[in-house]
C-alpha positions as CSV (number, residue, x, y, z in Angstrom):
1,M,-5.8,-28.3,-25.5
2,K,-4.1,-27.7,-28.9
3,K,-6.8,-29.8,-30.6
4,I,-9.6,-27.9,-28.8
5,C,-8.1,-24.5,-29.7
6,T,-7.8,-25.6,-33.4
7,I,-11.5,-26.7,-33.4
8,I,-12.7,-23.5,-31.8
9,T,-10.7,-21.4,-34.3
10,M,-12.2,-23.4,-37.2
11,L,-15.7,-22.8,-35.9
12,V,-15.2,-19.1,-35.4
13,L,-14.0,-18.8,-39.0
14,F,-16.9,-21.0,-40.1
15,V,-19.5,-18.6,-38.6
16,V,-17.7,-15.4,-39.5
17,S,-17.3,-16.4,-43.1
18,F,-21.0,-17.1,-43.4
19,N,-21.9,-13.8,-41.9
20,I,-19.7,-12.1,-44.5
21,V,-21.4,-13.9,-47.3
22,Y,-24.8,-12.8,-46.1
23,A,-23.7,-9.2,-45.8
24,K,-22.4,-9.2,-49.4
25,D,-25.7,-10.6,-50.9
26,S,-29.0,-10.1,-49.1
27,K,-31.1,-11.1,-52.0
28,E,-33.5,-14.0,-51.5
29,K,-34.0,-16.1,-54.6
30,W,-35.3,-19.6,-54.5
31,N,-36.1,-20.5,-58.1
32,N,-32.6,-21.6,-59.2
33,K,-33.1,-25.1,-60.6
34,E,-29.4,-25.9,-60.6
35,I,-29.2,-25.3,-56.9
36,F,-32.3,-27.4,-56.3
37,D,-30.7,-30.2,-58.2
38,Y,-27.6,-29.8,-56.1
39,I,-29.3,-30.2,-52.8
40,Q,-32.2,-32.6,-53.7
41,F,-30.5,-35.8,-52.6
42,D,-29.8,-34.5,-49.1
43,Y,-33.3,-32.8,-48.9
44,D,-35.0,-36.1,-49.9
45,Y,-32.8,-38.0,-47.5
46,L,-33.8,-35.7,-44.6
47,T,-37.5,-35.4,-45.3
48,Q,-38.0,-38.9,-46.7
49,N,-39.9,-37.4,-49.6
50,D,-39.5,-39.0,-53.0
51,E,-38.0,-37.1,-55.9
52,E,-41.5,-36.4,-57.5
53,T,-42.8,-34.8,-54.2
54,S,-39.8,-32.5,-53.7
55,E,-39.8,-31.5,-57.4
56,K,-43.5,-30.5,-56.9
57,Y,-42.6,-28.5,-53.8
58,F,-39.9,-26.7,-55.7
59,Q,-42.2,-25.8,-58.6
60,E,-44.8,-24.5,-56.2
61,I,-42.3,-22.4,-54.3
62,S,-40.8,-21.1,-57.5
63,K,-44.2,-19.8,-58.8
64,N,-45.2,-18.2,-55.5
65,D,-42.8,-15.6,-54.1
66,N,-45.2,-15.1,-51.2
67,V,-44.8,-18.5,-49.5
68,S,-45.8,-17.7,-45.9
69,E,-43.1,-18.5,-43.3
70,N,-43.7,-15.9,-40.5
71,E,-46.0,-18.3,-38.6
72,L,-43.4,-21.1,-38.6
73,E,-40.6,-18.7,-37.7
74,E,-42.6,-17.4,-34.8
75,K,-43.7,-20.8,-33.6
76,Y,-40.2,-22.4,-33.6
77,S,-38.1,-19.2,-33.0
78,F,-36.7,-19.6,-36.5
79,S,-35.6,-15.9,-36.8
80,G,-32.0,-14.8,-37.3
81,D,-29.2,-16.7,-39.0
82,I,-30.5,-18.9,-41.8
83,E,-27.5,-21.3,-41.4
84,N,-28.4,-21.9,-37.7
85,T,-32.0,-22.4,-38.6
86,L,-31.1,-25.1,-41.2
87,L,-28.6,-26.8,-38.9
88,Y,-31.1,-26.9,-36.1
89,I,-33.9,-28.3,-38.3
90,Q,-31.8,-31.1,-39.7
91,D,-30.6,-32.1,-36.2
92,N,-34.1,-32.1,-34.9
93,Y,-36.2,-32.9,-37.9
94,T,-37.8,-36.1,-36.6
95,I,-38.8,-34.5,-33.3
96,L,-40.1,-31.4,-35.0
97,T,-42.3,-33.3,-37.5
98,N,-43.2,-36.3,-35.4
99,N,-46.8,-35.2,-34.5
100,M,-47.6,-33.3,-37.7
101,N,-50.3,-34.5,-40.1
102,D,-49.6,-34.7,-43.8
103,E,-50.7,-31.1,-44.5
104,E,-48.6,-29.6,-41.7
105,K,-45.6,-31.6,-42.8
106,E,-46.0,-30.4,-46.3
107,I,-46.0,-26.8,-45.2
108,F,-43.0,-27.4,-43.0
109,D,-41.1,-29.2,-45.8
110,K,-41.8,-26.4,-48.2
111,F,-40.5,-23.9,-45.6
112,L,-37.4,-26.0,-45.2
113,L,-36.8,-26.2,-48.9
114,K,-37.2,-22.5,-49.4
115,K,-34.8,-21.7,-46.6
116,A,-32.2,-24.2,-48.1
117,L,-32.5,-22.7,-51.6
118,I,-32.1,-19.2,-50.2
119,Y,-29.1,-20.3,-48.1
120,Y,-27.3,-21.9,-51.1
121,Y,-28.2,-19.0,-53.4
122,N,-26.7,-16.5,-51.0
123,I,-23.4,-18.5,-51.0
124,L,-23.2,-19.7,-54.5
125,G,-24.9,-16.8,-56.3
126,D,-27.1,-16.5,-59.4
127,G,-24.3,-17.6,-61.7
128,F,-24.0,-21.1,-60.1
129,I,-23.9,-23.4,-63.0
130,N,-20.9,-25.6,-62.1
131,L,-22.3,-28.9,-61.0
132,S,-19.0,-30.7,-61.3
133,L,-19.5,-32.0,-57.8
134,K,-22.6,-33.8,-58.9
135,D,-23.9,-34.2,-62.4
136,S,-20.7,-33.4,-64.3
137,F,-18.7,-35.5,-61.9
138,D,-21.0,-38.5,-62.3
139,S,-20.7,-38.3,-66.1
140,K,-16.9,-38.4,-66.0
141,I,-16.5,-41.3,-63.5
142,S,-18.0,-44.7,-64.3
143,K,-19.6,-46.3,-61.3
144,P,-19.1,-50.1,-60.8
145,D,-21.7,-52.2,-62.5
146,E,-22.9,-54.3,-59.5
147,S,-24.9,-56.6,-61.9
148,K,-21.6,-58.0,-63.3
149,A,-19.3,-60.5,-61.6
150,T,-16.4,-58.8,-59.8
151,N,-12.8,-59.8,-58.9
152,S,-11.6,-60.8,-55.5
153,N,-11.6,-58.0,-52.9
154,V,-8.4,-56.1,-52.8
155,A,-9.1,-53.5,-50.1
156,A,-11.4,-52.4,-47.3
157,L,-13.0,-49.0,-47.7
158,R,-14.0,-47.3,-44.4
159,L,-16.0,-44.2,-43.9
160,Y,-15.5,-42.2,-40.7
161,S,-17.2,-39.3,-39.1
162,D,-16.2,-37.8,-35.8
163,G,-19.4,-36.1,-34.5
164,S,-17.8,-35.0,-31.2
165,Q,-19.8,-32.1,-29.8
166,H,-18.7,-28.6,-30.7
167,T,-21.7,-26.3,-30.2
168,Y,-22.3,-22.7,-31.2
169,G,-25.6,-20.9,-31.7
170,S,-27.5,-17.7,-32.2
171,S,-31.1,-16.6,-31.5
172,G,-31.3,-19.3,-28.9
173,L,-30.8,-22.1,-31.4
174,N,-27.7,-24.2,-30.4
175,V,-26.3,-26.3,-33.2
176,D,-23.5,-28.8,-33.3
177,V,-21.4,-29.3,-36.4
178,G,-19.1,-32.0,-35.2
179,C,-15.3,-32.3,-35.9
180,H,-14.1,-34.2,-39.0
181,S,-15.0,-36.8,-41.6
182,W,-12.7,-38.9,-43.8
183,I,-12.2,-42.2,-45.5
184,S,-9.5,-44.8,-45.3
185,V,-8.5,-47.6,-47.6
186,S,-6.7,-50.7,-46.3
187,N,-4.6,-52.8,-48.7
188,L,-5.6,-56.5,-48.2
189,T,-3.1,-57.8,-50.7
190,G,0.5,-58.8,-50.5
191,S,1.7,-56.2,-53.0
192,A,1.3,-52.4,-53.4
193,I,-1.9,-50.9,-54.6
194,T,-2.6,-47.3,-55.9
195,V,-5.2,-45.3,-54.0
196,G,-5.9,-42.0,-55.7
197,G,-2.4,-40.8,-56.6
198,L,-0.6,-42.6,-53.8
199,S,1.0,-46.0,-53.7
200,V,0.0,-48.0,-50.6
201,P,2.3,-50.8,-49.5
202,A,1.0,-54.3,-48.8
203,Y,-1.2,-54.6,-45.8
204,N,-1.0,-50.9,-45.1
205,T,-3.8,-48.3,-44.6
206,V,-4.1,-44.8,-46.1
207,T,-6.5,-42.1,-44.9
208,I,-7.9,-39.5,-47.2
209,G,-9.8,-36.4,-46.2
210,T,-10.2,-32.8,-47.2
211,W,-8.9,-29.8,-45.2
212,G,-9.4,-26.1,-45.5
213,N,-7.1,-24.8,-42.8
214,K,-3.7,-26.1,-43.9
215,S,-1.2,-23.6,-45.4
216,E,0.3,-26.1,-48.0
217,H,-3.0,-27.1,-49.6
218,N,-6.7,-26.5,-49.6
219,G,-8.3,-29.8,-50.4
220,I,-7.3,-33.5,-50.3
221,W,-4.7,-34.8,-47.8
222,Y,-3.4,-38.3,-47.4
223,N,-2.7,-39.6,-43.9
224,L,-3.1,-36.2,-42.1
225,E,-5.8,-37.6,-39.8
226,G,-3.3,-39.6,-37.7
227,N,-1.2,-36.5,-37.1
228,Y,-4.2,-34.3,-36.3
229,Y,-5.6,-36.7,-33.8
230,A,-2.2,-37.7,-32.5
231,G,-3.3,-41.2,-31.7
232,D,-6.3,-39.9,-29.7
233,Y,-9.1,-40.9,-32.0
234,P,-12.5,-40.8,-30.2
235,S,-13.9,-44.3,-29.7
236,T,-17.3,-43.0,-30.5
237,T,-16.4,-42.1,-34.1
238,A,-19.0,-43.4,-36.6
239,L,-17.8,-46.1,-38.9
240,M,-19.0,-47.9,-42.0
241,I,-17.0,-50.5,-43.9
242,K,-17.1,-52.1,-47.3
243,L,-14.8,-54.6,-49.0
244,I,-14.0,-53.5,-52.6
245,D,-12.6,-55.2,-55.6
246,S,-10.1,-53.8,-58.1
247,T,-12.7,-52.3,-60.3
248,E,-14.2,-50.4,-57.4
249,L,-10.8,-49.3,-56.3
250,T,-10.0,-47.9,-59.7
251,T,-13.3,-46.0,-59.6
252,L,-12.5,-44.6,-56.2
253,S,-9.0,-43.6,-57.2
254,N,-10.2,-41.8,-60.3
255,A,-12.6,-39.8,-58.1
256,I,-9.9,-38.9,-55.6
257,K,-7.7,-37.6,-58.5
258,N,-10.6,-35.6,-60.0
259,S,-9.9,-31.9,-59.5
260,S,-13.5,-31.3,-58.5
261,N,-13.0,-33.3,-55.3
262,D,-9.6,-31.8,-54.5
263,T,-11.0,-28.7,-52.8
264,W,-12.6,-27.5,-49.6
265,S,-15.3,-24.9,-48.9
266,Y,-18.1,-24.4,-46.5
267,T,-20.5,-26.0,-48.9
268,N,-18.0,-28.7,-49.9
269,N,-16.3,-29.6,-46.7
270,C,-14.7,-32.8,-45.3
271,S,-18.1,-34.4,-44.7
272,S,-19.2,-33.6,-48.3
273,F,-16.1,-35.3,-49.7
274,A,-16.2,-38.4,-47.4
275,S,-19.9,-39.1,-48.0
276,R,-19.5,-38.5,-51.7
277,M,-16.6,-41.0,-52.0
278,W,-18.6,-43.6,-50.0
279,N,-21.8,-43.1,-52.0
280,L,-19.9,-43.5,-55.2
281,I,-18.9,-47.1,-54.3
282,A,-21.5,-48.2,-51.6
283,T,-24.5,-47.5,-53.8
284,S,-26.8,-49.8,-51.7
285,Q,-25.8,-48.1,-48.4
286,T,-25.8,-44.4,-49.3
287,V,-25.4,-41.8,-46.6
288,S,-26.2,-38.1,-46.3
289,A,-24.1,-35.4,-44.6
290,G,-27.2,-33.1,-44.3
291,L,-28.7,-30.2,-46.2
292,I,-25.8,-28.3,-44.8
293,N,-23.0,-30.9,-44.8
294,T,-21.5,-31.5,-41.3
295,P,-19.5,-34.3,-39.7
296,K,-22.1,-34.3,-36.9
297,N,-25.0,-34.9,-39.3
298,L,-23.0,-37.5,-41.2
299,A,-22.2,-39.4,-38.0
300,T,-25.8,-39.3,-36.9
301,N,-27.0,-40.5,-40.3
302,M,-24.5,-43.4,-40.4
303,L,-25.4,-44.6,-36.9
304,S,-29.1,-44.5,-37.8
305,G,-28.3,-47.1,-40.5
306,A,-25.5,-49.7,-40.8
307,G,-22.9,-47.6,-39.0
308,I,-21.3,-48.5,-35.7
309,Q,-19.1,-46.6,-33.2
310,S,-15.5,-47.6,-33.3
311,T,-11.9,-46.3,-32.9
312,P,-10.5,-45.6,-36.3
313,V,-7.8,-47.6,-38.0
314,T,-4.5,-45.7,-37.8
315,T,-1.6,-45.4,-40.3
316,S,2.1,-44.6,-40.0
317,L,2.5,-43.7,-43.7
318,S,4.0,-40.3,-44.6
319,I,1.7,-37.3,-45.2
320,Y,1.0,-36.0,-48.7
321,Y,-1.4,-33.4,-50.2
322,K,-3.2,-33.1,-53.6
323,G,-5.3,-35.9,-54.9
324,N,-3.5,-36.3,-58.2
325,N,0.4,-36.3,-58.3
326,P,0.6,-36.0,-54.5
327,V,3.2,-33.7,-52.9
328,Y,5.2,-34.7,-49.8
329,S,4.3,-32.4,-46.9
330,T,7.2,-30.5,-45.4
331,A,5.1,-29.1,-42.7
332,W,3.6,-32.3,-41.3
333,N,6.2,-35.0,-41.8
């Protein structure tokens, strides 16, 4: 019951906070190239359009402020909360577009892109120039060169997403955001390894996830998942796993310690962090948490590819917060 109450409280805050944002800024602006660059990966992943096609759609939308959307809104009851509209579309995209011809799908995809650009503009504002979560981040962290020989595997990286159903809705569109997403790293060696800013003993596992509702810290937490779920992990949690070598472990650790990842917001939540850490290492098995990142969408995406359903690996290690120079939690230990 405690878990359910916590989830409901988080969802209420989630919805209320978005409504406050919309009230503060009702402008609709969709020609912000930086925001387009920020969402393009997830947009392409959802629509299965290539980068050239989505770039063309963006340019056409940017030059035409009168892109018609009333007909689609009426046809699919897409009126009201823009967040709900986007969540509903990404959860039902395949069904919605299944019988469309190329021209109809192009119209629909442009409509979706415009709505997504408006959504992120309303939240991030016209001054959104900080792409540290994407371009700037990628330039600071060197990804593993998969063309070169690597050392022996030292750890197992796991990506988890609990898509347990937690539904809310408006205007007749019920959407499901899921529960939580995180990663874990299991030490496969006989000596301690460093994961992020934390030392992990031989043959032990550390979990890493971001949280926005904990008083001690807003961002990265180590080993909090075990306490949150209290041993009651859903067996239907989506899982992907990859063995990593010492070079990849260093890359991952540097990313965890990077301040741009040690944060939590509605546009950079637990599913954003978990999918970003996975994609940094597993470049041949990338995943998407959705145009609006949610654990539900990440879980669905994982299971549509190489993911399976499994009970997560647990840990008994102490709980810390902050990606770099971790702090021992007095509230959770």
